[in-house]
C-alpha positions as CSV (number, residue, x, y, z in Angstrom):
1,M,0.0,0.0,0.0
2,S,1.3,3.5,-0.8
3,S,2.6,4.9,2.4
4,K,1.5,8.4,1.4
5,V,-2.1,7.2,1.5
6,I,-1.5,5.4,4.9
7,R,0.1,8.5,6.3
8,S,-2.8,10.7,5.4
9,L,-5.2,8.3,7.1
10,A,-3.1,7.9,10.2
11,E,-2.5,11.6,10.9
12,P,-4.7,12.6,13.9
13,H,-7.0,15.6,13.8
14,A,-5.7,18.9,15.2
15,G,-5.2,18.8,18.9
16,S,-5.0,15.0,19.1
17,P,-2.8,13.8,21.9
18,L,-1.0,11.6,19.4
19,E,-0.3,14.3,16.9
20,D,3.4,14.5,17.6
21,D,3.9,10.7,17.7
22,V,2.6,9.6,14.3
23,P,5.7,8.7,12.2
24,L,5.8,10.3,8.7
25,L,7.9,7.7,7.0
26,Q,7.8,7.4,3.2
27,H,7.3,4.1,1.3
28,Q,10.6,4.5,-0.5
29,Q,12.4,5.1,2.8
30,A,10.8,2.0,4.2
31,V,11.9,-0.4,1.4
32,N,14.6,1.4,-0.5
33,S,17.0,2.1,2.3
34,T,20.7,2.1,1.6
35,A,21.9,-1.2,0.2
36,D,23.7,-3.4,2.6
37,E,25.5,-6.7,2.1
38,G,23.1,-9.5,2.0
39,R,20.2,-7.6,0.4
40,S,18.6,-8.3,-3.0
41,T,16.4,-6.3,-5.4
42,T,13.0,-7.3,-6.8
43,G,11.7,-6.4,-10.3
44,R,10.2,-3.2,-8.8
45,G,13.7,-1.9,-7.9
46,E,12.9,-2.2,-4.1
47,R,15.3,-3.9,-1.8
48,I,14.4,-6.7,0.4
49,P,16.4,-8.8,2.9
50,Q,18.5,-11.6,1.5
51,L,17.5,-14.7,3.4
52,E,20.1,-16.8,5.2
53,S,18.5,-20.2,5.0
54,S,20.7,-21.7,7.6
55,T,19.5,-19.2,10.2
56,I,15.9,-19.6,9.4
57,K,15.3,-23.2,8.3
58,G,14.5,-25.6,11.1
59,R,12.8,-23.1,13.4
60,F,9.3,-24.0,12.0
61,S,9.0,-27.6,11.2
62,F,5.8,-27.4,9.3
63,T,7.0,-24.3,7.5
64,D,10.2,-26.1,6.4
65,T,8.3,-29.3,5.3
66,Y,5.3,-27.8,3.5
67,E,4.7,-24.8,1.3
68,K,1.8,-22.9,-0.4
69,G,-1.4,-24.9,-0.5
70,S,-0.2,-27.7,1.7
71,L,1.1,-25.4,4.4
72,L,-2.1,-23.3,4.3
73,V,-4.1,-26.6,4.7
74,A,-2.0,-27.5,7.7
75,I,-2.6,-24.1,9.3
76,N,-6.3,-24.4,8.6
77,C,-6.4,-27.8,10.3
78,V,-4.6,-26.7,13.5
79,A,-6.7,-23.5,13.7
80,G,-9.7,-25.7,13.1
81,L,-8.7,-27.8,16.2
82,A,-9.0,-24.6,18.4
83,I,-12.3,-23.7,16.7
84,F,-13.5,-27.3,17.3
85,F,-12.9,-26.9,21.0
86,F,-14.8,-23.5,20.9
87,G,-17.8,-25.2,19.3
88,Y,-17.7,-28.2,21.6
89,D,-17.5,-26.0,24.6
90,Q,-20.4,-23.9,23.4
91,G,-22.7,-26.9,22.7
92,L,-21.7,-28.8,25.9
93,M,-24.2,-27.3,28.4
94,S,-27.2,-28.3,26.3
95,G,-26.9,-31.9,27.5
96,V,-25.3,-31.2,30.8
97,N,-28.3,-29.2,31.9
98,N,-30.5,-32.4,31.5
99,S,-28.3,-34.7,33.6
100,P,-30.0,-35.7,36.8
101,D,-26.7,-36.0,38.7
102,Y,-25.7,-32.5,37.5
103,V,-29.1,-31.0,38.6
104,N,-28.7,-32.6,42.0
105,H,-25.2,-31.2,42.5
106,M,-26.1,-27.7,41.2
107,K,-29.4,-27.7,43.1
108,Y,-31.5,-25.7,40.7
109,G,-34.3,-28.3,40.4
110,Y,-35.4,-31.8,41.2
111,V,-35.5,-35.1,39.4
112,D,-38.4,-37.6,39.1
113,P,-37.7,-41.3,39.6
114,D,-37.9,-41.8,35.8
115,G,-35.1,-39.2,35.3
116,T,-37.3,-36.3,34.2
117,V,-35.7,-33.0,35.2
118,H,-37.8,-30.2,36.7
119,V,-36.1,-26.8,36.8
120,T,-37.3,-24.7,39.8
121,D,-34.7,-21.9,39.5
122,S,-34.2,-21.1,35.8
123,A,-32.2,-18.0,36.7
124,K,-29.6,-20.2,38.5
125,Q,-29.6,-22.7,35.6
126,G,-29.1,-19.9,33.1
127,G,-26.6,-18.1,35.3
128,I,-24.2,-21.1,35.5
129,V,-24.3,-21.3,31.7
130,A,-24.0,-17.6,31.1
131,I,-21.2,-16.9,33.5
132,Y,-18.9,-18.7,31.1
133,Y,-19.3,-15.6,28.8
134,F,-18.0,-13.4,31.6
135,G,-14.8,-15.5,31.4
136,T,-14.7,-15.1,27.6
137,L,-15.1,-11.4,28.0
138,L,-12.1,-11.2,30.3
139,G,-10.2,-13.6,28.1
140,C,-10.7,-11.6,24.9
141,F,-8.9,-8.5,26.3
142,L,-6.2,-10.7,27.7
143,G,-5.9,-12.4,24.4
144,G,-5.6,-9.1,22.5
145,Y,-2.8,-8.0,24.8
146,L,-0.9,-11.3,24.7
147,G,-1.4,-11.6,20.9
148,D,0.5,-8.3,20.4
149,R,3.1,-8.9,23.0
150,L,3.9,-12.6,22.8
151,G,2.9,-13.3,19.3
152,R,0.0,-15.3,17.8
153,I,1.6,-18.8,18.4
154,N,2.6,-18.3,22.0
155,S,-0.8,-16.7,22.8
156,I,-2.6,-19.7,21.4
157,G,-0.5,-22.0,23.6
158,V,-1.3,-19.9,26.7
159,G,-5.0,-20.0,25.8
160,A,-5.0,-23.7,25.4
161,V,-3.2,-24.3,28.8
162,W,-5.7,-21.9,30.5
163,A,-8.6,-23.8,29.0
164,V,-7.2,-27.1,30.2
165,I,-7.2,-25.9,33.7
166,G,-10.8,-24.7,33.4
167,T,-11.8,-28.1,32.0
168,L,-10.3,-30.0,34.9
169,L,-12.0,-27.7,37.4
170,Q,-15.4,-28.1,35.6
171,C,-15.3,-31.9,35.4
172,T,-14.6,-32.2,39.2
173,A,-17.2,-29.6,40.3
174,Q,-19.2,-30.5,43.3
175,N,-21.6,-27.5,43.6
176,A,-22.9,-24.4,41.7
177,Q,-20.2,-22.1,43.1
178,W,-17.4,-24.4,42.1
179,M,-18.9,-24.9,38.6
180,S,-19.4,-21.2,38.2
181,Y,-15.8,-20.3,39.0
182,A,-14.5,-23.2,36.8
183,R,-16.6,-21.9,33.9
184,V,-15.1,-18.4,34.3
185,V,-11.6,-19.9,34.1
186,N,-12.5,-22.0,31.1
187,G,-14.1,-19.0,29.5
188,I,-10.9,-17.0,29.9
189,G,-9.0,-19.6,27.9
190,T,-11.7,-19.7,25.3
191,G,-11.7,-15.9,25.0
192,I,-7.9,-15.9,24.4
193,L,-8.2,-18.6,21.7
194,N,-11.2,-16.9,20.0
195,T,-9.3,-13.6,19.8
196,V,-6.0,-14.9,18.5
197,V,-6.8,-17.9,16.3
198,P,-9.0,-16.1,13.7
199,V,-6.4,-13.3,13.4
200,W,-3.6,-15.8,12.9
201,S,-5.7,-17.5,10.2
202,A,-6.5,-14.3,8.4
203,E,-2.9,-13.0,8.5
204,T,-1.5,-16.2,6.9
205,A,-4.3,-16.7,4.3
206,E,-4.4,-15.2,0.8
207,S,-6.7,-12.3,0.3
208,K,-8.7,-14.0,-2.4
209,S,-9.5,-17.0,-0.2
210,R,-9.5,-15.5,3.3
211,G,-13.2,-16.0,3.8
212,Q,-13.1,-19.6,2.6
213,F,-10.1,-20.3,4.9
214,I,-12.0,-19.2,8.0
215,A,-15.3,-20.6,6.9
216,L,-13.9,-24.1,6.6
217,E,-12.5,-23.8,10.2
218,F,-16.1,-23.0,11.4
219,T,-17.3,-26.3,9.9
220,L,-15.2,-27.9,12.6
221,N,-16.7,-25.4,15.1
222,I,-20.1,-26.8,14.4
223,F,-18.7,-30.3,14.3
224,G,-17.7,-29.6,17.9
225,V,-21.2,-28.6,18.8
226,A,-22.6,-31.8,17.2
227,A,-19.9,-34.0,18.8
228,A,-20.7,-32.6,22.3
229,Y,-24.4,-33.2,21.8
230,W,-24.2,-36.8,20.5
231,L,-21.6,-37.8,23.1
232,E,-24.0,-36.7,25.8
233,Y,-26.9,-38.3,24.1
234,A,-25.0,-41.7,24.0
235,L,-24.0,-41.4,27.7
236,S,-27.6,-40.6,28.7
237,T,-28.4,-44.3,28.4
238,I,-25.9,-45.4,31.1
239,N,-27.6,-46.3,34.4
240,G,-30.8,-44.9,33.2
241,G,-29.2,-41.5,32.8
242,F,-28.4,-41.1,36.5
243,S,-24.7,-41.8,36.2
244,P,-22.3,-38.8,36.9
245,I,-20.4,-40.0,33.8
246,R,-23.3,-38.5,31.7
247,W,-22.0,-35.0,32.3
248,R,-18.5,-35.3,33.8
249,L,-17.0,-37.3,30.9
250,P,-18.2,-34.9,28.2
251,V,-16.8,-32.0,30.2
252,A,-13.5,-33.8,30.5
253,F,-13.4,-34.6,26.8
254,Q,-12.6,-31.0,26.1
255,A,-9.1,-31.6,27.3
256,I,-8.3,-33.9,24.3
257,P,-8.3,-31.2,21.5
258,L,-6.6,-28.8,23.9
259,F,-3.7,-31.2,24.7
260,A,-3.3,-31.8,21.0
261,L,-3.2,-28.1,20.3
262,C,-0.6,-27.6,23.0
263,A,1.5,-30.3,21.5
264,I,1.6,-29.1,17.9
265,I,1.0,-25.4,17.8
266,W,4.7,-24.6,18.4
267,A,5.6,-26.3,15.1
268,F,3.6,-23.8,13.0
269,P,4.6,-20.5,11.5
270,E,4.1,-17.2,13.3
271,S,2.1,-14.5,11.6
272,P,4.5,-12.7,9.1
273,R,2.8,-9.4,10.0
274,W,3.5,-9.9,13.7
275,L,7.1,-10.8,13.0
276,V,7.6,-7.6,11.0
277,M,6.0,-5.6,13.8
278,N,8.7,-7.0,16.1
279,G,11.7,-6.5,13.8
280,R,12.0,-10.1,12.7
281,N,11.8,-9.3,9.0
282,E,13.9,-12.1,7.5
283,E,11.7,-14.7,9.3
284,A,8.6,-12.9,8.0
285,L,9.8,-13.0,4.4
286,Y,10.8,-16.6,4.6
287,I,7.3,-17.6,5.9
288,L,5.6,-15.5,3.2
289,Q,7.7,-17.2,0.5
290,R,6.7,-20.6,1.9
291,L,3.0,-19.5,2.1
292,R,2.9,-17.8,-1.4
293,G,5.7,-19.6,-3.3
294,T,8.7,-18.1,-5.0
295,E,7.6,-18.5,-8.6
296,T,6.2,-15.0,-8.6
297,A,6.8,-11.7,-6.7
298,E,3.6,-12.1,-4.7
299,A,5.5,-12.9,-1.4
300,E,7.9,-10.0,-1.9
301,D,5.1,-7.6,-2.8
302,E,3.1,-8.5,0.3
303,Y,6.2,-8.3,2.4
304,K,7.0,-4.8,1.2
305,D,3.5,-3.6,1.8
306,I,3.6,-5.0,5.4
307,V,7.0,-3.3,6.0
308,A,5.8,0.1,4.7
309,N,2.7,-0.2,6.9
310,V,4.5,-1.3,10.0
311,Q,7.3,1.3,9.9
312,L,4.7,4.0,9.4
313,V,2.8,3.1,12.6
314,H,5.4,1.4,14.8
315,Q,6.0,4.3,17.0
316,N,2.3,4.8,17.6
317,S,1.4,1.2,18.4
318,N,2.5,1.0,22.0
319,K,0.4,4.1,22.8
320,I,-2.9,2.5,21.8
321,S,-5.1,1.2,24.6
322,Y,-8.5,-0.4,24.6
323,F,-10.0,2.8,26.0
324,R,-8.5,4.9,23.1
325,M,-9.6,2.3,20.6
326,F,-13.2,2.2,21.9
327,F,-13.6,5.9,21.6
328,G,-11.4,6.4,18.6
329,I,-9.0,8.8,20.4
330,G,-6.0,9.8,18.3
331,S,-6.8,7.5,15.3
332,G,-7.5,10.3,12.9
333,N,-9.1,9.2,9.6
334,L,-8.4,5.6,10.4
335,H,-11.6,5.8,12.5
336,I,-10.7,3.0,14.8
337,G,-13.6,3.8,17.2
338,R,-16.1,3.3,14.3
339,R,-14.6,-0.1,13.5
340,V,-14.8,-1.2,17.1
341,Q,-18.5,-0.3,17.3
342,L,-19.2,-2.2,14.0
343,V,-17.6,-5.5,15.2
344,V,-19.1,-5.3,18.7
345,W,-22.7,-4.8,17.4
346,L,-22.3,-7.3,14.6
347,M,-21.4,-10.0,17.2
348,I,-24.3,-9.0,19.5
349,L,-26.7,-9.2,16.5
350,Q,-25.3,-12.6,15.5
351,E,-26.5,-14.0,18.9
352,W,-29.8,-12.2,19.1
353,I,-31.0,-13.4,15.7
354,G,-31.7,-16.6,17.5
355,I,-28.8,-19.0,17.2
356,A,-27.7,-18.9,20.8
357,G,-31.1,-20.0,21.9
358,V,-31.3,-22.8,19.3
359,T,-27.8,-24.1,20.2
360,V,-28.5,-24.4,24.0
361,Y,-32.3,-24.6,24.2
362,A,-33.3,-26.5,21.1
363,P,-34.9,-29.4,23.1
364,T,-37.1,-26.7,24.7
365,M,-38.1,-25.4,21.3
366,F,-39.0,-28.8,20.0
367,A,-40.9,-29.6,23.2
368,D,-42.9,-26.4,22.7
369,A,-43.7,-27.8,19.3
370,G,-45.3,-30.8,20.9
371,F,-42.6,-33.5,20.8
372,S,-41.7,-35.7,23.8
373,A,-38.5,-35.2,25.8
374,G,-36.7,-38.1,24.0
375,T,-37.8,-37.1,20.6
376,S,-36.8,-33.5,21.3
377,E,-33.3,-34.5,22.2
378,L,-33.0,-36.7,19.1
379,L,-34.2,-33.9,16.9
380,S,-31.7,-31.5,18.5
381,G,-28.9,-33.8,17.6
382,L,-30.1,-34.2,14.0
383,N,-30.4,-30.4,13.8
384,N,-26.7,-30.0,14.8
385,I,-25.7,-32.4,12.0
386,C,-27.6,-30.3,9.5
387,Y,-26.0,-27.2,11.0
388,M,-22.6,-28.6,10.5
389,L,-23.2,-29.6,6.9
390,S,-24.6,-26.2,6.1
391,T,-21.4,-24.5,7.0
392,L,-19.7,-26.0,4.0
393,V,-21.9,-23.8,1.8
394,N,-20.3,-20.7,3.4
395,A,-16.9,-21.9,2.5
396,F,-17.7,-21.7,-1.2
397,T,-19.8,-18.6,-1.3
398,V,-18.5,-16.0,1.3
399,D,-15.7,-14.9,-1.0
400,K,-17.7,-15.0,-4.2
401,I,-20.9,-13.2,-3.2
402,G,-19.2,-11.1,-0.5
403,R,-19.8,-10.5,3.2
404,R,-22.8,-8.1,2.8
405,R,-24.9,-10.2,0.5
406,T,-24.2,-13.3,2.7
407,L,-25.6,-11.4,5.6
408,F,-28.6,-10.1,3.6
409,Y,-29.7,-13.4,2.3
410,G,-29.2,-15.1,5.7
411,A,-31.3,-12.5,7.6
412,I,-34.2,-12.8,5.1
413,G,-34.3,-16.6,5.3
414,Q,-33.8,-16.6,9.1
415,A,-36.6,-14.1,9.7
416,I,-39.0,-16.1,7.6
417,T,-38.2,-19.4,9.2
418,M,-38.4,-18.0,12.8
419,F,-41.8,-16.5,12.0
420,L,-43.0,-19.8,10.7
421,A,-41.6,-21.8,13.6
422,G,-43.4,-19.5,16.0
423,A,-46.6,-19.6,14.0
424,F,-46.6,-23.4,13.7
425,S,-45.9,-23.8,17.4
426,R,-48.9,-21.5,18.1
427,F,-51.1,-23.6,15.8
428,H,-50.0,-26.7,17.6
429,E,-50.8,-25.2,21.0
430,E,-54.2,-24.2,19.8
431,H,-54.8,-27.5,18.0
432,P,-52.8,-30.2,19.9
433,S,-54.5,-33.0,18.0
434,E,-53.0,-31.8,14.8
435,A,-49.5,-33.4,14.9
436,G,-48.6,-31.9,11.5
437,Y,-48.1,-28.4,13.0
438,G,-45.4,-29.7,15.4
439,G,-43.6,-31.3,12.5
440,L,-43.7,-28.0,10.5
441,A,-42.4,-26.1,13.5
442,A,-39.5,-28.5,13.8
443,T,-38.8,-28.3,10.1
444,S,-38.7,-24.5,10.3
445,I,-36.0,-24.7,13.1
446,F,-34.0,-27.1,11.0
447,V,-34.1,-24.8,8.0
448,Y,-33.3,-21.7,10.2
449,T,-30.2,-23.5,11.6
450,S,-29.0,-24.5,8.1
451,I,-29.4,-21.0,6.7
452,F,-27.5,-19.5,9.7
453,G,-24.7,-22.0,9.2
454,A,-24.5,-21.1,5.5
455,T,-24.5,-17.3,6.2
456,W,-24.3,-15.6,9.5
457,L,-22.1,-18.1,11.3
458,V,-18.8,-17.1,9.7
459,V,-19.0,-13.4,8.6
460,P,-19.2,-11.9,12.1
461,F,-16.0,-13.8,13.1
462,L,-14.3,-13.0,9.7
463,Y,-15.1,-9.3,9.5
464,P,-13.1,-8.3,12.6
465,T,-10.0,-10.0,11.4
466,E,-10.1,-7.9,8.2
467,I,-11.1,-4.4,9.2
468,F,-8.5,-3.4,11.8
469,P,-5.0,-2.0,11.0
470,L,-2.1,-4.4,11.7
471,E,-0.9,-2.7,14.9
472,V,-4.2,-3.2,16.6
473,R,-5.6,-6.3,14.8
474,T,-5.6,-8.7,17.7
475,R,-6.9,-6.0,20.1
476,G,-9.6,-5.2,17.5
477,N,-10.6,-8.8,17.4
478,A,-10.8,-8.8,21.2
479,F,-13.6,-6.3,20.9
480,A,-15.4,-8.8,18.6
481,V,-15.1,-11.5,21.2
482,F,-16.3,-8.9,23.7
483,G,-19.4,-8.3,21.7
484,W,-19.9,-12.1,21.2
485,S,-19.6,-12.6,25.0
486,I,-22.1,-9.9,25.8
487,G,-24.6,-11.2,23.2
488,N,-24.2,-14.8,24.0
489,G,-24.1,-14.4,27.8
490,W,-27.1,-12.0,27.9
491,L,-29.2,-14.2,25.7
492,T,-28.2,-17.5,27.4
493,L,-29.1,-15.9,30.7
494,L,-32.5,-14.7,29.4
495,C,-33.5,-17.6,27.2
496,P,-34.8,-19.9,29.9
497,V,-36.8,-17.0,31.4
498,M,-38.1,-15.9,28.0
499,F,-39.2,-19.5,27.1
500,D,-40.8,-19.9,30.5
501,L,-42.8,-16.6,30.2
502,Y,-43.5,-16.3,26.5
503,G,-43.0,-19.8,25.0
504,Y,-43.2,-19.8,21.2
505,K,-43.5,-16.0,21.1
506,T,-39.8,-15.9,21.9
507,L,-39.3,-17.0,18.3
508,Y,-41.1,-13.9,17.0
509,V,-38.5,-11.7,18.9
510,F,-35.7,-13.5,17.1
511,A,-37.5,-13.0,13.7
512,V,-37.9,-9.3,14.2
513,I,-34.3,-8.8,15.1
514,N,-33.3,-10.7,11.9
515,V,-35.4,-8.1,9.9
516,L,-33.7,-5.2,11.7
517,T,-30.2,-6.4,10.7
518,I,-30.9,-5.9,7.0
519,P,-30.9,-2.0,7.0
520,I,-28.1,-2.0,9.6
521,V,-25.8,-4.0,7.4
522,W,-26.8,-2.2,4.3
523,A,-26.0,1.2,5.7
524,L,-23.0,0.7,8.0
525,Y,-21.0,-2.4,6.9
526,P,-18.7,-1.9,3.8
527,E,-17.7,-4.9,1.7
528,T,-14.3,-6.4,2.5
529,S,-14.2,-9.4,0.2
530,Q,-11.4,-9.5,-2.4
531,R,-9.5,-6.7,-0.7
532,T,-6.2,-7.1,1.0
533,L,-5.8,-6.4,4.7
534,E,-3.7,-3.4,3.8
535,E,-6.2,-1.9,1.4
536,I,-9.1,-2.0,3.9
537,D,-7.9,1.0,5.7
538,L,-9.0,3.0,2.7
539,L,-12.6,1.8,3.2
540,F,-12.7,3.7,6.5
541,A,-11.0,6.9,5.3
542,S,-14.3,8.7,4.9
543,N,-15.6,10.8,7.8
544,S,-19.1,9.5,7.1
545,P,-20.2,6.2,8.6
546,W,-22.4,5.4,5.6
547,V,-21.4,2.7,3.2
548,W,-22.1,4.7,0.1
549,D,-19.8,7.5,1.2
550,A,-17.1,5.0,2.3
551,E,-17.1,3.3,-1.2
552,K,-16.9,6.7,-3.0
553,E,-13.9,7.7,-0.9
554,F,-12.3,4.3,-1.5
555,E,-12.7,4.7,-5.3
556,R,-11.3,8.3,-5.1
557,L,-8.2,7.1,-3.2
558,K,-7.8,4.1,-5.5
559,A,-7.9,6.4,-8.6
560,E,-5.4,8.8,-7.1
561,H,-3.0,6.0,-5.9
562,P,-3.4,3.0,-8.3
563,E,-0.3,1.4,-6.8
564,V,-2.4,0.5,-3.7
565,L,-3.6,-2.6,-5.6
566,H,-0.3,-4.0,-6.7
567,N,-0.1,-6.6,-3.9
568,A,-3.0,-8.7,-5.3
569,Q,-2.5,-8.2,-9.0
570,D,-2.8,-11.9,-9.6
571,G,-6.3,-12.2,-8.1
572,P,-9.7,-10.5,-8.6
573,H,-10.0,-7.3,-6.7
574,D,-13.4,-5.9,-7.5
575,A,-15.4,-6.5,-4.4
576,P,-19.0,-7.6,-4.8
577,T,-21.3,-4.7,-4.4
578,V,-24.9,-4.4,-3.3
């Protein structure tokens, strides 16, 4: 990216406390410094470090063994392992809440001799589930800090170890207080992983397939949800469902992917962007060449853009705090505060369009539609399988049709199916002898979940990894996890109360929120698909928050500085428009 453009965006407004601290480096100064021994020149006449293979090779075993597509697949798999844990942990409590032994230990209800659970304190039940998201809220900010200080790889390792401790505490819990504290600890580890892993994935992926890269990982996320549910379903048959194994074993199972992550993450490459931020340029270029290949100048072009960007903002990065980011203090025309608000509210909306309720309380929804307890649990498990398969659609569409249209289509379909699920549940309540209405309500929930998996699941997690400048990217993604924690925790706490008070009418609330997301996305969220991470700063150069003004300003800057697009010349770069 042209440093002249970056500089104009990064300059604070008059009177900003950072006015004297923003570096005014030029692009040619960043990459065309005086030639030293051991440097080479690309076809553009710009000098880059000459690699000393003996000093680099061997540090990253997967990097040395694989390259290009195979290395990206390996990164995708290990990132998917962390995302699998995240999904498993999220779906875990749906079955745990129905375990008689768990209910007796937590004391929020009573159990009939036949194993039927009666909840007498839904606020306590929801509170134990929801307090986990207080932990993820703390973990997201810790993860943002660690991701910038320790690096992406080390932070992932820290998050995995923290989550293992939380897992061990949960599976040995003897009362509600113990379980609540354990879930906070586990949530902190999850928050760290959720903040750092998507950023690491986005920073190593190619711009033209960044969405597909993360979408495929979230297939494993929902596989984790389904795995948790079916494991608990299978264990519910032991000793008539009264065995403590029914809930303690599924909780302990979380440790398996976490131990695997701890064992192999150190063999994977660090983010090239973080390496440049910390002066390890030769390693960064080596990793980029392994990721992009050496047949073309793509790796060198990307490297030079990163170097120009990093040198321009390096002096400013250690003065950026979460407080300053949230209010946009000192960010000038980069409009960091606006970006923070966008990702926080996108995550909150993702949960309030209904998926948090479906994930944890699907058996309740199916029971409201007239199905027995056993049938409701079976339908919930089948629904999770459909959910998992639907995420594969997103992997092949999110980069082609764009982020905005993906959200539009999803919101329309989800609103329709939620309205139908509520209406059919009402008809069943009014006409209990008509079994067909219950089946139609269940079908509507299945379709809703599949649409969500194909649309809204990935984009709110992908968008934050794209729209923040490099020096604040992990902290920016921390705000996304902050929004996810608020939305998920709030809804998880309220869902049992809402279903108790309003029953099927709760589905109407979700439907209305889906409708409201359409104008919000249309007006406020610019398209990021097919644009490099360095280009996206231009999308937020406009002083207006409206998308149409942002796109006009982007086109103006692109016309004035055509060199901004040189990094992705081999791939399509006209973002889908709506």
